C-alpha positions as CSV (number, residue, x, y, z in Angstrom):
1,M,110.7,81.2,63.1
2,A,108.8,83.4,65.1
3,G,107.7,82.5,69.0
4,T,109.2,81.5,71.7
5,Y,109.8,78.2,73.1
6,S,110.2,77.5,76.9
7,N,110.4,74.6,79.3
8,L,110.8,75.8,82.5
9,L,110.6,73.6,85.2
10,Y,110.3,74.3,88.8
11,H,110.8,72.7,92.2
12,L,108.8,75.9,95.0
13,V,108.6,74.8,98.9
14,F,107.0,77.1,100.8
15,S,106.1,76.8,104.3
16,T,102.9,78.0,106.3
17,K,103.1,81.0,108.4
18,N,105.6,80.3,111.7
19,R,105.6,76.8,110.4
20,I,102.3,75.7,112.1
21,P,100.8,72.8,110.6
22,L,97.4,74.4,109.6
23,I,97.3,72.1,106.0
24,S,95.4,69.6,107.5
25,A,93.8,66.2,105.8
26,R,90.4,67.7,105.7
27,I,91.2,70.9,103.8
28,Q,94.3,69.5,101.9
29,A,93.2,68.0,98.3
30,P,90.9,70.9,98.1
31,L,93.7,72.7,98.5
32,Y,95.7,71.1,96.2
33,E,93.2,71.6,94.1
34,Y,93.1,75.1,94.0
35,I,96.7,75.8,93.8
36,G,96.3,73.7,90.5
37,G,93.4,75.7,88.9
38,I,95.2,79.2,90.2
39,V,98.9,77.9,88.4
40,R,96.9,77.2,85.1
41,G,94.8,80.5,85.2
42,E,98.6,82.5,85.3
43,D,99.2,79.7,82.1
44,G,101.5,77.4,84.2
45,I,101.0,73.6,84.2
46,L,101.2,72.5,88.1
47,L,103.3,68.6,87.1
48,E,102.8,67.4,91.2
49,I,101.8,68.9,94.7
50,G,102.9,67.5,97.7
51,G,103.5,68.5,101.4
52,M,102.7,68.3,105.2
53,P,100.7,70.2,107.6
54,D,103.4,72.9,107.3
55,H,104.2,72.9,104.0
56,L,104.4,72.5,101.0
57,H,106.0,71.6,97.5
58,L,104.7,72.5,94.0
59,L,106.4,70.6,90.5
60,A,105.4,73.3,88.1
61,R,105.9,74.4,84.2
62,L,106.3,78.4,84.3
63,K,105.9,80.6,81.1
64,P,108.4,83.0,80.7
65,A,106.5,86.2,81.1
66,K,105.9,85.9,84.9
67,S,108.8,85.8,87.3
68,V,108.9,82.8,90.0
69,A,108.5,85.6,92.4
70,E,105.3,86.6,90.6
71,M,103.4,83.3,90.5
72,L,104.8,82.2,94.2
73,N,103.1,85.7,95.5
74,R,99.7,84.9,93.3
75,I,99.5,81.3,94.4
76,K,100.6,82.4,97.9
77,A,97.6,85.2,98.3
78,K,94.9,83.6,96.1
79,S,95.3,80.4,97.9
80,S,95.3,82.0,101.7
81,K,92.4,84.5,100.8
82,W,90.4,81.2,99.5
83,L,91.1,79.4,102.8
84,N,90.5,81.7,105.1
85,A,87.0,82.7,103.2
86,E,86.4,78.7,102.7
87,H,87.4,76.4,105.4
88,M,89.6,78.5,108.2
89,D,86.7,78.1,110.9
90,L,89.4,79.0,114.6
91,R,92.4,80.1,113.0
92,K,93.7,82.6,110.5
93,F,95.3,81.1,107.9
94,G,98.9,82.6,106.5
95,W,102.3,81.4,104.4
96,Q,105.2,82.2,105.3
97,E,106.8,84.9,103.6
98,G,109.3,83.8,101.5
99,Y,109.8,80.1,99.6
100,S,112.8,78.6,97.8
101,A,112.4,77.9,93.9
102,F,114.4,75.3,92.3
103,S,115.1,74.6,88.6
104,I,115.0,71.4,87.4
105,S,116.1,69.5,84.0
106,E,113.3,67.5,82.3
107,S,115.1,64.1,83.1
108,Q,114.3,64.8,86.9
109,V,110.9,65.7,86.5
110,P,110.1,62.0,87.1
111,P,112.3,62.0,90.6
112,V,110.9,64.7,91.9
113,R,107.4,64.0,91.2
114,R,108.4,60.3,93.3
115,Y,109.7,63.0,96.0
116,L,106.6,65.0,96.1
117,R,104.0,62.5,96.1
118,N,105.9,60.7,99.3
119,Q,106.0,63.2,101.5
120,A,104.7,61.7,104.4
121,D,107.3,58.6,104.4
122,H,110.0,61.0,103.8
123,H,109.4,63.2,107.0
124,R,109.0,60.5,109.4
125,R,112.7,60.6,108.8
126,Y,113.8,64.1,108.0
127,S,112.5,67.4,109.9
128,Y,111.0,70.5,107.0
129,Q,114.3,72.1,108.2
130,D,116.7,69.6,107.7
131,E,114.4,68.5,104.0
132,L,115.3,72.4,103.3
133,L,118.7,72.9,104.3
134,T,119.7,69.6,102.2
135,L,118.1,71.0,99.2
136,L,120.0,74.9,99.1
137,K,122.6,72.5,100.0
138,K,122.7,70.5,97.0
139,H,121.0,73.2,94.6
140,R,124.3,75.2,96.1
141,I,122.6,78.1,97.1
142,T,124.1,80.3,100.1
143,F,122.3,81.2,102.9
144,D,122.7,82.4,106.3
145,E,121.4,79.6,109.0
146,R,120.3,82.6,111.4
147,F,118.0,83.9,109.2
148,I,116.0,81.2,107.7
149,W,113.4,80.1,110.6
150,R,112.2,83.8,110.6
């Protein structure tokens, strides 16, 4: 049987440049739809998206032909270009340089979806910084906190 079969699921997290809260309620839904279109255009599936004014979480199924870095580069470049052209009247929009990517198993899709849908409730108790540090530690990713917030 020929073919390539995969189920590559990723929880992706990235912030606005300098964590400036630029994702207003007015642009949130159109931005989420636009990012979904970018992912579909790259042959992926956006399963869930959630976030706050200063960062986003994506749960996506990506094809193995494109690296996570390549996908994030395209998502961030295309969405920031679109936001600047369509929605940013007073300030230039940009994403942070880096990102966090966590692979998850199919069994974790439902809880991650709930987590992304409930970002507003979650962030009443935890800051973005605390959230990201917790995710990095949970996934056993080595980092130097002196450089993580630059």
